PDBQT receptor file of N, H, CA, C and O in Angstrom, charges set to zero:
ATOM      1  N   MET A   1      74.091  -2.668 -79.643  1.00  0.00    +0.000 N 
ATOM      2  CA  MET A   1      72.706  -2.031 -79.692  1.00  0.00    +0.000 C 
ATOM      3  C   MET A   1      72.272  -1.940 -81.090  1.00  0.00    +0.000 C 
ATOM      4  O   MET A   1      71.149  -2.342 -81.393  1.00  0.00    +0.000 OA
ATOM      5  N   GLU A   2      73.080  -1.435 -81.983  1.00  0.00    +0.000 N 
ATOM      6  H   GLU A   2      73.992  -1.108 -81.737  1.00  0.00    +0.000 HD
ATOM      7  CA  GLU A   2      72.703  -1.360 -83.390  1.00  0.00    +0.000 C 
ATOM      8  C   GLU A   2      72.498  -2.820 -84.012  1.00  0.00    +0.000 C 
ATOM      9  O   GLU A   2      71.612  -3.082 -84.826  1.00  0.00    +0.000 OA
ATOM     10  N   TYR A   3      73.347  -3.653 -83.567  1.00  0.00    +0.000 N 
ATOM     11  H   TYR A   3      74.067  -3.440 -82.906  1.00  0.00    +0.000 HD
ATOM     12  CA  TYR A   3      73.253  -5.028 -84.109  1.00  0.00    +0.000 C 
ATOM     13  C   TYR A   3      71.892  -5.617 -83.682  1.00  0.00    +0.000 C 
ATOM     14  O   TYR A   3      71.258  -6.226 -84.543  1.00  0.00    +0.000 OA
ATOM     15  N   VAL A   4      71.431  -5.511 -82.568  1.00  0.00    +0.000 N 
ATOM     16  H   VAL A   4      71.946  -5.017 -81.868  1.00  0.00    +0.000 HD
ATOM     17  CA  VAL A   4      70.048  -5.922 -82.021  1.00  0.00    +0.000 C 
ATOM     18  C   VAL A   4      68.977  -5.344 -82.858  1.00  0.00    +0.000 C 
ATOM     19  O   VAL A   4      68.024  -6.015 -83.253  1.00  0.00    +0.000 OA
ATOM     20  N   LEU A   5      69.152  -4.020 -83.142  1.00  0.00    +0.000 N 
ATOM     21  H   LEU A   5      69.926  -3.475 -82.821  1.00  0.00    +0.000 HD
ATOM     22  CA  LEU A   5      68.093  -3.420 -83.932  1.00  0.00    +0.000 C 
ATOM     23  C   LEU A   5      68.052  -3.931 -85.280  1.00  0.00    +0.000 C 
ATOM     24  O   LEU A   5      66.968  -4.301 -85.731  1.00  0.00    +0.000 OA
ATOM     25  N   PHE A   6      69.181  -4.003 -86.034  1.00  0.00    +0.000 N 
ATOM     26  H   PHE A   6      70.062  -3.702 -85.668  1.00  0.00    +0.000 HD
ATOM     27  CA  PHE A   6      69.377  -4.538 -87.288  1.00  0.00    +0.000 C 
ATOM     28  C   PHE A   6      68.741  -6.029 -87.382  1.00  0.00    +0.000 C 
ATOM     29  O   PHE A   6      68.007  -6.384 -88.305  1.00  0.00    +0.000 OA
ATOM     30  N   ASN A   7      69.121  -6.832 -86.315  1.00  0.00    +0.000 N 
ATOM     31  H   ASN A   7      69.716  -6.543 -85.566  1.00  0.00    +0.000 HD
ATOM     32  CA  ASN A   7      68.557  -8.174 -86.347  1.00  0.00    +0.000 C 
ATOM     33  C   ASN A   7      67.051  -8.172 -86.274  1.00  0.00    +0.000 C 
ATOM     34  O   ASN A   7      66.415  -9.002 -86.924  1.00  0.00    +0.000 OA
ATOM     35  N   HIS A   8      66.422  -7.237 -85.477  1.00  0.00    +0.000 N 
ATOM     36  H   HIS A   8      66.939  -6.562 -84.949  1.00  0.00    +0.000 HD
ATOM     37  CA  HIS A   8      65.069  -7.194 -85.363  1.00  0.00    +0.000 C 
ATOM     38  C   HIS A   8      64.373  -6.721 -86.649  1.00  0.00    +0.000 C 
ATOM     39  O   HIS A   8      63.232  -7.108 -86.901  1.00  0.00    +0.000 OA
ATOM     40  N   THR A   9      65.032  -5.901 -87.454  1.00  0.00    +0.000 N 
ATOM     41  H   THR A   9      65.958  -5.586 -87.248  1.00  0.00    +0.000 HD
ATOM     42  CA  THR A   9      64.379  -5.426 -88.677  1.00  0.00    +0.000 C 
ATOM     43  C   THR A   9      64.396  -6.696 -89.638  1.00  0.00    +0.000 C 
ATOM     44  O   THR A   9      63.456  -6.884 -90.410  1.00  0.00    +0.000 OA
ATOM     45  N   ILE A  10      65.400  -7.497 -89.581  1.00  0.00    +0.000 N 
ATOM     46  H   ILE A  10      66.164  -7.344 -88.954  1.00  0.00    +0.000 HD
ATOM     47  CA  ILE A  10      65.478  -8.586 -90.406  1.00  0.00    +0.000 C 
ATOM     48  C   ILE A  10      64.387  -9.718 -90.069  1.00  0.00    +0.000 C 
ATOM     49  O   ILE A  10      63.884 -10.421 -90.946  1.00  0.00    +0.000 OA
ATOM     50  N   VAL A  11      64.092  -9.812 -88.776  1.00  0.00    +0.000 N 
ATOM     51  H   VAL A  11      64.500  -9.242 -88.064  1.00  0.00    +0.000 HD
ATOM     52  CA  VAL A  11      63.049 -10.630 -88.347  1.00  0.00    +0.000 C 
ATOM     53  C   VAL A  11      61.734 -10.198 -88.802  1.00  0.00    +0.000 C 
ATOM     54  O   VAL A  11      60.910 -10.996 -89.248  1.00  0.00    +0.000 OA
ATOM     55  N   MET A  12      61.515  -8.889 -88.694  1.00  0.00    +0.000 N 
ATOM     56  H   MET A  12      62.185  -8.240 -88.332  1.00  0.00    +0.000 HD
ATOM     57  CA  MET A  12      60.198  -8.269 -89.061  1.00  0.00    +0.000 C 
ATOM     58  C   MET A  12      60.015  -8.489 -90.651  1.00  0.00    +0.000 C 
ATOM     59  O   MET A  12      58.925  -8.793 -91.136  1.00  0.00    +0.000 OA
ATOM     60  N   LYS A  13      61.054  -8.327 -91.326  1.00  0.00    +0.000 N 
ATOM     61  H   LYS A  13      61.939  -8.081 -90.932  1.00  0.00    +0.000 HD
ATOM     62  CA  LYS A  13      60.903  -8.555 -92.855  1.00  0.00    +0.000 C 
ATOM     63  C   LYS A  13      60.564  -9.925 -93.113  1.00  0.00    +0.000 C 
ATOM     64  O   LYS A  13      59.701 -10.162 -93.957  1.00  0.00    +0.000 OA
ATOM     65  N   GLU A  14      61.142 -10.874 -92.485  1.00  0.00    +0.000 N 
ATOM     66  H   GLU A  14      61.843 -10.681 -91.799  1.00  0.00    +0.000 HD
ATOM     67  CA  GLU A  14      60.958 -12.287 -92.643  1.00  0.00    +0.000 C 
ATOM     68  C   GLU A  14      59.434 -12.547 -92.380  1.00  0.00    +0.000 C 
ATOM     69  O   GLU A  14      58.765 -13.190 -93.190  1.00  0.00    +0.000 OA
ATOM     70  N   GLN A  15      58.897 -12.025 -91.214  1.00  0.00    +0.000 N 
ATOM     71  H   GLN A  15      59.441 -11.502 -90.556  1.00  0.00    +0.000 HD
ATOM     72  CA  GLN A  15      57.538 -12.237 -90.874  1.00  0.00    +0.000 C 
ATOM     73  C   GLN A  15      56.653 -11.615 -91.840  1.00  0.00    +0.000 C 
ATOM     74  O   GLN A  15      55.618 -12.191 -92.177  1.00  0.00    +0.000 OA
ATOM     75  N   ALA A  16      56.975 -10.497 -92.306  1.00  0.00    +0.000 N 
ATOM     76  H   ALA A  16      57.816 -10.030 -92.032  1.00  0.00    +0.000 HD
ATOM     77  CA  ALA A  16      56.125  -9.805 -93.341  1.00  0.00    +0.000 C 
ATOM     78  C   ALA A  16      56.082 -10.645 -94.659  1.00  0.00    +0.000 C 
ATOM     79  O   ALA A  16      55.036 -10.785 -95.293  1.00  0.00    +0.000 OA
ATOM     80  N   GLY A  17      57.208 -11.166 -95.016  1.00  0.00    +0.000 N 
ATOM     81  H   GLY A  17      58.057 -11.052 -94.501  1.00  0.00    +0.000 HD
ATOM     82  CA  GLY A  17      57.240 -12.028 -96.251  1.00  0.00    +0.000 C 
ATOM     83  C   GLY A  17      56.434 -13.295 -96.056  1.00  0.00    +0.000 C 
ATOM     84  O   GLY A  17      55.764 -13.749 -96.983  1.00  0.00    +0.000 OA
ATOM     85  N   MET A  18      56.489 -13.909 -94.792  1.00  0.00    +0.000 N 
ATOM     86  H   MET A  18      57.033 -13.539 -94.039  1.00  0.00    +0.000 HD
ATOM     87  CA  MET A  18      55.573 -15.001 -94.537  1.00  0.00    +0.000 C 
ATOM     88  C   MET A  18      54.122 -14.733 -94.741  1.00  0.00    +0.000 C 
ATOM     89  O   MET A  18      53.416 -15.478 -95.419  1.00  0.00    +0.000 OA
ATOM     90  N   GLN A  19      53.666 -13.613 -94.121  1.00  0.00    +0.000 N 
ATOM     91  H   GLN A  19      54.240 -13.007 -93.570  1.00  0.00    +0.000 HD
ATOM     92  CA  GLN A  19      52.404 -13.131 -94.241  1.00  0.00    +0.000 C 
ATOM     93  C   GLN A  19      51.865 -12.928 -95.653  1.00  0.00    +0.000 C 
ATOM     94  O   GLN A  19      50.741 -13.277 -96.012  1.00  0.00    +0.000 OA
ATOM     95  N   ILE A  20      52.843 -12.285 -96.474  1.00  0.00    +0.000 N 
ATOM     96  H   ILE A  20      53.756 -12.001 -96.183  1.00  0.00    +0.000 HD
ATOM     97  CA  ILE A  20      52.503 -11.965 -97.851  1.00  0.00    +0.000 C 
ATOM     98  C   ILE A  20      52.276 -13.336 -98.696  1.00  0.00    +0.000 C 
ATOM     99  O   ILE A  20      51.343 -13.496 -99.482  1.00  0.00    +0.000 OA
ATOM    100  N   SER A  21      53.236 -14.256 -98.420  1.00  0.00    +0.000 N 
ATOM    101  H   SER A  21      53.995 -14.126 -97.781  1.00  0.00    +0.000 HD
ATOM    102  CA  SER A  21      53.198 -15.497 -99.070  1.00  0.00    +0.000 C 
ATOM    103  C   SER A  21      51.940 -16.294 -98.730  1.00  0.00    +0.000 C 
ATOM    104  O   SER A  21      51.347 -16.930 -99.602  1.00  0.00    +0.000 OA
ATOM    105  N   ILE A  22      51.525 -16.255 -97.427  1.00  0.00    +0.000 N 
ATOM    106  H   ILE A  22      52.006 -15.739 -96.719  1.00  0.00    +0.000 HD
ATOM    107  CA  ILE A  22      50.286 -16.874 -96.982  1.00  0.00    +0.000 C 
ATOM    108  C   ILE A  22      49.171 -16.284 -97.641  1.00  0.00    +0.000 C 
ATOM    109  O   ILE A  22      48.245 -16.988 -98.044  1.00  0.00    +0.000 OA
ATOM    110  N   LEU A  23      49.186 -14.949 -97.793  1.00  0.00    +0.000 N 
ATOM    111  H   LEU A  23      49.938 -14.377 -97.465  1.00  0.00    +0.000 HD
ATOM    112  CA  LEU A  23      48.067 -14.261 -98.544  1.00  0.00    +0.000 C 
ATOM    113  C   LEU A  23      47.919 -14.634 -99.883  1.00  0.00    +0.000 C 
ATOM    114  O   LEU A  23      46.808 -14.829-100.377  1.00  0.00    +0.000 OA
ATOM    115  N   LEU A  24      49.081 -14.759-100.569  1.00  0.00    +0.000 N 
ATOM    116  H   LEU A  24      49.983 -14.601-100.167  1.00  0.00    +0.000 HD
ATOM    117  CA  LEU A  24      49.181 -15.175-101.968  1.00  0.00    +0.000 C 
ATOM    118  C   LEU A  24      48.618 -16.584-102.120  1.00  0.00    +0.000 C 
ATOM    119  O   LEU A  24      47.878 -16.857-103.066  1.00  0.00    +0.000 OA
ATOM    120  N   LEU A  25      48.982 -17.532-101.141  1.00  0.00    +0.000 N 
ATOM    121  H   LEU A  25      49.583 -17.310-100.373  1.00  0.00    +0.000 HD
ATOM    122  CA  LEU A  25      48.511 -18.888-101.231  1.00  0.00    +0.000 C 
ATOM    123  C   LEU A  25      46.999 -18.939-101.014  1.00  0.00    +0.000 C 
ATOM    124  O   LEU A  25      46.286 -19.657-101.715  1.00  0.00    +0.000 OA
ATOM    125  N   SER A  26      46.520 -18.170-100.036  1.00  0.00    +0.000 N 
ATOM    126  H   SER A  26      47.099 -17.587 -99.466  1.00  0.00    +0.000 HD
ATOM    127  CA  SER A  26      45.031 -18.227 -99.866  1.00  0.00    +0.000 C 
ATOM    128  C   SER A  26      44.354 -17.601-101.045  1.00  0.00    +0.000 C 
ATOM    129  O   SER A  26      43.283 -18.074-101.424  1.00  0.00    +0.000 OA
ATOM    130  N   CYS A  27      44.875 -16.604-101.638  1.00  0.00    +0.000 N 
ATOM    131  H   CYS A  27      45.746 -16.220-101.330  1.00  0.00    +0.000 HD
ATOM    132  CA  CYS A  27      44.151 -16.015-102.902  1.00  0.00    +0.000 C 
ATOM    133  C   CYS A  27      44.172 -17.073-103.961  1.00  0.00    +0.000 C 
ATOM    134  O   CYS A  27      43.189 -17.220-104.686  1.00  0.00    +0.000 OA
ATOM    135  N   ARG A  28      45.260 -17.830-104.092  1.00  0.00    +0.000 N 
ATOM    136  H   ARG A  28      46.059 -17.710-103.503  1.00  0.00    +0.000 HD
ATOM    137  CA  ARG A  28      45.293 -18.909-105.188  1.00  0.00    +0.000 C 
ATOM    138  C   ARG A  28      44.321 -19.959-104.846  1.00  0.00    +0.000 C 
ATOM    139  O   ARG A  28      43.708 -20.560-105.728  1.00  0.00    +0.000 OA
ATOM    140  N   LEU A  29      44.148 -20.218-103.494  1.00  0.00    +0.000 N 
ATOM    141  H   LEU A  29      44.645 -19.729-102.777  1.00  0.00    +0.000 HD
ATOM    142  CA  LEU A  29      43.160 -21.368-103.187  1.00  0.00    +0.000 C 
ATOM    143  C   LEU A  29      41.743 -20.822-103.509  1.00  0.00    +0.000 C 
ATOM    144  O   LEU A  29      40.915 -21.568-104.032  1.00  0.00    +0.000 OA
ATOM    145  N   TRP A  30      41.466 -19.591-103.218  1.00  0.00    +0.000 N 
ATOM    146  H   TRP A  30      42.139 -18.986-102.794  1.00  0.00    +0.000 HD
ATOM    147  CA  TRP A  30      40.203 -19.107-103.448  1.00  0.00    +0.000 C 
ATOM    148  C   TRP A  30      39.899 -18.988-105.034  1.00  0.00    +0.000 C 
ATOM    149  O   TRP A  30      38.765 -19.200-105.465  1.00  0.00    +0.000 OA
ATOM    150  N   VAL A  31      40.878 -18.669-105.798  1.00  0.00    +0.000 N 
ATOM    151  H   VAL A  31      41.799 -18.496-105.449  1.00  0.00    +0.000 HD
ATOM    152  CA  VAL A  31      40.714 -18.631-107.288  1.00  0.00    +0.000 C 
ATOM    153  C   VAL A  31      40.933 -20.065-107.763  1.00  0.00    +0.000 C 
ATOM    154  O   VAL A  31      40.857 -20.337-108.961  1.00  0.00    +0.000 OA
TER     155      VAL A  31
């Protein structure tokens, strides 16, 4: 159970990192 929860948090962090990098890319495109 703990392993599943830990794995889920890693996936959430990766998705958040993807969204942040996409935001940075879009900001650079606008600038």
